[in-house]
C-alpha positions as CSV (number, residue, x, y, z in Angstrom):
1,X,-17.1,-12.1,-18.0
2,X,-20.2,-11.8,-20.2
3,X,-23.6,-11.0,-18.6
4,X,-25.7,-14.1,-18.0
5,X,-29.3,-13.8,-18.9
6,X,-32.0,-15.9,-17.3
7,X,-35.4,-14.6,-18.3
8,X,-37.1,-16.3,-15.4
9,X,-34.8,-15.3,-12.5
10,X,-33.1,-12.1,-13.7
11,X,-29.5,-11.3,-13.0
12,X,-27.9,-10.1,-9.8
13,X,-24.3,-8.8,-9.3
14,X,-21.9,-7.7,-6.6
15,X,-19.9,-4.7,-7.9
16,X,-16.9,-3.3,-6.2
17,X,-15.6,0.3,-5.9
18,X,-12.5,0.1,-8.1
19,X,-12.0,2.4,-11.1
20,X,-12.9,-0.3,-13.5
21,X,-15.4,-2.2,-11.4
22,X,-15.1,-5.9,-10.7
23,X,-18.4,-7.7,-11.1
24,X,-19.5,-11.0,-9.7
25,X,-22.6,-12.4,-11.4
26,X,-25.2,-14.3,-9.4
27,X,-28.0,-16.2,-11.1
28,X,-30.6,-16.7,-8.5
29,X,-31.6,-20.4,-8.7
30,X,-35.2,-20.2,-7.5
31,X,-36.4,-16.9,-9.0
32,X,-37.1,-15.5,-5.6
33,X,-35.3,-12.1,-5.4
34,X,-37.4,-10.1,-2.9
35,X,-36.9,-6.4,-2.2
36,X,-37.7,-4.6,1.0
37,X,-37.8,-0.8,0.5
38,X,-41.0,0.1,2.3
39,X,-41.6,3.1,4.5
40,X,-43.1,2.3,7.9
41,X,-46.2,4.4,8.8
42,X,-47.1,5.3,12.4
43,X,-50.8,6.0,13.2
44,X,-51.7,8.8,15.6
45,X,-55.1,8.6,17.1
46,X,-57.3,11.5,17.9
47,X,-59.4,10.8,21.1
48,X,-58.9,7.1,20.4
49,X,-60.0,7.2,16.8
50,X,-58.2,7.1,13.4
51,X,-58.5,10.4,11.6
52,X,-60.2,9.8,8.3
53,X,-58.6,12.8,6.5
54,X,-55.1,11.1,6.7
55,X,-53.7,13.6,9.1
56,X,-53.2,10.9,11.7
57,X,-50.4,9.1,9.9
58,X,-46.7,9.9,9.7
59,X,-43.8,8.3,8.1
60,X,-41.8,6.4,10.7
61,X,-38.0,6.1,10.8
62,X,-36.6,4.9,7.5
63,X,-35.2,1.4,7.2
64,X,-32.2,0.6,5.0
65,X,-33.0,-1.1,1.7
66,X,-32.5,-4.8,1.6
67,X,-33.0,-7.7,-0.8
68,X,-33.0,-11.5,-0.3
69,X,-32.4,-14.3,-2.8
70,X,-31.6,-18.0,-3.0
71,X,-28.6,-19.3,-4.8
72,X,-27.0,-22.7,-5.3
73,X,-23.3,-23.2,-4.5
74,X,-21.4,-25.9,-6.2
75,X,-19.4,-28.2,-3.8
76,X,-16.1,-27.0,-5.5
77,X,-17.2,-23.3,-4.9
78,X,-15.8,-23.2,-1.4
79,X,-12.1,-23.0,-2.4
80,X,-10.3,-19.7,-2.4
81,X,-11.2,-17.9,-5.6
82,X,-13.4,-15.2,-6.9
83,X,-16.6,-17.1,-5.9
84,X,-19.5,-16.3,-3.7
85,X,-18.4,-17.9,-0.4
86,X,-14.9,-16.3,-0.7
87,X,-16.5,-12.9,-1.4
88,X,-18.8,-13.2,1.6
89,X,-15.8,-14.1,3.8
90,X,-13.8,-11.1,2.4
91,X,-16.8,-8.8,2.9
92,X,-16.9,-9.9,6.6
93,X,-13.2,-8.9,7.1
94,X,-11.5,-12.1,6.0
95,X,-8.5,-12.4,3.7
96,X,-8.3,-14.0,0.3
97,X,-5.4,-14.1,-2.0
98,X,-7.7,-14.5,-5.0
99,X,-9.8,-11.5,-4.2
100,X,-6.7,-9.4,-3.5
101,X,-5.1,-10.5,-6.7
102,X,-8.2,-9.6,-8.7
103,X,-8.1,-6.1,-7.3
104,X,-11.4,-6.0,-5.5
105,X,-12.0,-2.9,-3.3
106,X,-14.7,-2.0,-0.9
107,X,-17.3,0.7,-2.0
108,X,-16.9,2.4,1.4
109,X,-14.3,3.0,4.0
110,X,-15.8,1.8,7.3
111,X,-14.5,2.6,10.7
112,X,-15.0,0.5,13.8
113,X,-15.1,-2.9,12.1
114,X,-13.4,-4.8,9.3
115,X,-16.5,-5.3,7.1
116,X,-16.3,-4.4,3.4
117,X,-19.2,-3.2,1.3
118,X,-20.1,-3.8,-2.3
119,X,-22.9,-2.6,-4.5
120,X,-25.7,-5.2,-5.1
121,X,-27.3,-4.7,-8.5
122,X,-30.5,-6.6,-9.5
123,X,-31.5,-6.8,-13.1
124,X,-35.0,-8.4,-13.0
125,X,-35.4,-8.6,-16.8
126,X,-31.8,-9.2,-17.9
127,X,-28.9,-6.8,-18.8
128,X,-29.9,-5.7,-22.3
129,X,-29.8,-2.1,-23.4
130,X,-32.6,0.0,-21.8
131,X,-33.4,-2.6,-19.1
132,X,-34.0,-1.5,-15.6
133,X,-31.8,-2.4,-12.7
134,X,-31.9,-1.6,-9.0
135,X,-28.7,-0.7,-7.1
136,X,-28.5,-1.4,-3.3
137,X,-25.6,0.9,-2.6
138,X,-22.7,0.0,-0.3
139,X,-24.3,-3.3,0.8
140,X,-23.3,-5.7,3.4
141,X,-24.3,-9.4,3.3
142,X,-26.2,-9.7,6.5
143,X,-27.4,-13.3,6.3
144,X,-25.7,-16.1,4.4
145,X,-26.2,-19.3,6.4
146,X,-24.3,-22.4,5.7
147,X,-26.1,-25.4,4.4
148,X,-25.3,-28.8,2.9
149,X,-26.7,-30.3,-0.3
150,X,-26.1,-31.0,-3.9
151,X,-26.0,-28.1,-4.9
152,X,-26.0,-26.3,-1.6
153,X,-29.0,-24.0,-1.6
154,X,-28.3,-20.8,0.4
155,X,-30.7,-17.9,1.2
156,X,-28.9,-14.6,1.2
157,X,-29.8,-11.2,2.5
158,X,-28.0,-8.0,1.4
159,X,-28.6,-4.7,3.1
160,X,-27.6,-1.2,1.9
161,X,-25.6,0.7,4.5
162,X,-26.3,4.1,3.0
163,X,-29.7,4.2,1.3
164,X,-33.3,3.6,2.4
165,X,-34.3,2.4,-1.0
166,X,-32.5,1.2,-4.1
167,X,-31.8,3.5,-6.9
168,X,-33.5,2.8,-10.2
169,X,-31.1,2.8,-13.2
170,X,-31.2,1.8,-16.9
171,X,-28.6,-0.1,-18.8
172,X,-27.1,2.3,-21.5
């Protein structure tokens, strides 16, 4: 499948862990890909006052990197196939003949649940040579609510299970 380029919205992909990675291309429909990779800061007061030399702040516990975006799903996109709703169901432990036949594999082996992970790659400026992209490694789709419309507009949240911030990479 060729890379889709939309200069307004960028390109996002779900990428599996197989030897020759399978890619599912997502073109965000609203141009609203948001990344959350902040470090929380805790403030320690000295006798009730903020220390002006910066010594009163410490990094808090790291949060896992996450990104959100909105996509439109066609009404015929709900059938079993290599499509977004089927990938979400498969990632949450469901079965799919189409996903299995296409050779998709999870990027991690999880114990304790049936969830599968995929890498989430975000290309804000397209996929041309030298362009930057951000990888949210071993991501789960944590929010993908159902909705109804023409097309169905769905807000999606992906969260890395292994990294507090995305890695910055460049297209060769």
